[in-house]
N, C-alpha and C positions, 0 to 999 in steps of 0.2 A: 492528385489521387481521384479515381473514379468515385463520384458521389454515392452511387448505389453500393459499391463495395464498402466505402467508409460507413455507410448506414448499417451494414450487416455486422459490423465489428463492435465489440465493447470498447476497445481502445485502438486507435490508429495514430501512428506518428509518421508524418510524411515530409521528408527532406529537411529535417530539423537540424539546425546548426546553432552553436552557442560559443561566444567568447566572453570571458569573465576577467576583468582587470587586465585587459590586454593580452590574456593568454587564451589561445584557442583550445577549447575542451574537446569538441567533437563537431563533425560536419556531415551533412547529408545522412542523418540517421532515419531509417525507415523500419517500421515494424507494425504488425497487426496482431491483435489478440481477440480470440472469440470467447464466448461464454464457456466457463468451465476449464479453460486452459490456464497453465501456470508457466511463468517465464522467470528465469534468474538472469540478471545482468551482473556479470562478474567483472571486477576491476580493482586495480590497486588504489591506494589512497591518493587522492588528487587527480584521478583519471576523469572525474566529472560525472560519475554514476549517480551520486545524490542530486546533482544539478539536473540531470536527465529525468530523474524521478519527480523532482519539483516541477519540471515542465509538463510532465504527464498529469500532474495533480492541479495544474493551473495556478500554481503558486509563484511562477516566474514565466517570463515570455521568451520565446526563442528569437534569435536574430533573424533567422529565415526559416521557412517551413511552417507546418501547422500540426496541431494536436486535435484529434477528433474524439469526442465521447458519443458513441452510438450515432455517428453521422453529423454531430454538431461540431463545427469548427469553433473551439471554445474562445479563441481570442478575437472572434468577431463580436463577442458579448462584452457587456460592461463588467466592471469589477464586481458589482453587487450581483449581477446575473450569474457570473462564474461561481461566486461563493454559494449562491442558492442552489445551483445545479450540482456543485461538488458535494454538498451536504447529502444529496439524494443518490448521486452516481458513484462516489468514491469514498471508501473507507481507508483511513490512514493509520499506519502502525510505524512508530519510530523506534530508534535505538534507545532513546530516553523515553520513558513510559508516558510522561505528561499526564498522569492522573491528577485530579484535583485533590490536594491533600486534606481538605476539610470535608470531603464527601466519602461515603462508604463505597464499597465495590459496586453494590447495586445502584447507588445514586450516580456513580460515574458512568455506568452503562445507560442510565436514563437521560443523561445530559443531551445526547443528540436529539431526542424527542423534544426537549425543551427548546433547543436551538431552532428546531423546525416548527416551533409554535404548536406543538401537539401535546396531548396528555400522554405521559409515559405509559407504555404498555408493560405493566409489572410482570405479567405472566411470560411475555417474551424475554424480558430481561433475566428472569429466573431461569428460563429455558437456556439462554445463552451462557449463564453462569454454570449451569449443569453441563453444558456441551464442552466447556473449557476446563471442567473439573474444579470449579471454584464455588460451587453452591454453598459449601460450608463456610465460606468467607464473605457471604453476601453483606453482612453487617460490619465487616472489618474496614478499617481505614488503611490507606497505603503504607503508613508507617508500621503497621502491624503485619505486613506481608513481605515475603522475600522478593528479590528481583524477578525470579521466574514467575511467581504468583502475580506480581504487578503486570508483567507483560501479558499474561493470560487474560487478565481483566481488560487490558488495553485492546487486545484482539477482539474480545466480546463487544467492547464499546464500538469498535470499527464496523462491526457487523450489525449493529443495533437496528439501523433503518433498512437493512437488507439491500445494500448497494450492489450493483452488478460488477464492481471493480474494487479490488483491494490493492493498495500500493504500500509496500513494506520496505523501510530503509534500515538495513542492518538490524533486523528485529531481534537477533540473538547476540549482537555484538557486546552487550554488557553482561553476558551470562557465562558461567562455567560450562564445560563441554557437556556434562550430563543434562543440565537444565536447558542448554541450547537445543539439544536433540529433542527433549520433551516438548519444549515450546514450539519448535518447528513442526513437529507432528500435530500438535494442537491446531496450529495455523492452517496446515494443509487439510486436515480433516474437517475443520470448520468451513473452509472455503468450498470444499467438495460437497459438504452437506447442503450448502446454500446455492451451489452451482455458479458461484461468482468466479470471475477471472482474477488471477493474482500475478502481480509483478513484484519481485523481491530483488533489491540490489544488495550485493554482498561481496566481500573480498575472499570468502571461503568457498573453495571448490567443493568441499565436503557438503556444506549446507546446500549449495546449488544443485548437487547431484540428486536431491529429492524432488526437484521440479521437472515438469514435462520437457521444457526447452531451456537451453542455456546459450547465452550470447556473451561475448567478451568485449569489453570496451577498453581499447588500447590504441595508442598512436592516432588518436582523434577519430577512430572509426569503430563501428559496432559490427562484429563478425561472429560466425559460429565458433563456439568454444571447443577447442580440441585439447583434452588433457594429455599432458606429456607422459 
């Protein structure tokens, strides 16, 4: 990939292939995402879409090819360097909310600041809670929230350090249809407000329809999604 082009993108994936447990998941995956763009990667269970997202997040290494964050080929970095850069560059949202059960909503959102060895920005955390409609639950613990509420807090936490890239792995997969729709709108509006790029992997064509771009991962390749 042209280095100048890679530098101008929030996320670039160049010629990435991955085999897991002797099973080929995908080969020669290429994509670029600019600031403010959103992309849905659609695929059936077992297609490798979550693995692809983990490669984008630097949580796994491709067999071939490279992943770039704003021009940096991340797997040229050490494990510690990747973790430090990910903290600033990538916000992660998972199907399981992964909130700390012993922390309140506000404290969960403050956690990225502590991981970055910074003093928590309380006003920003409250602003984010307001943004995702959870200001009234600032002092509540995860056990006191519904699944949809927990996912909203998880979205706010992902945005805490204002990363340029959000990666979401089936973020509405554990929610009923109404809550899924509400949480997806919260995610899209929050990303739009901060101008960050968003990649969401999902099996749901309906959820994917809300994003700017849609690609289908099937038969080991990533291609334009054409709804039948």
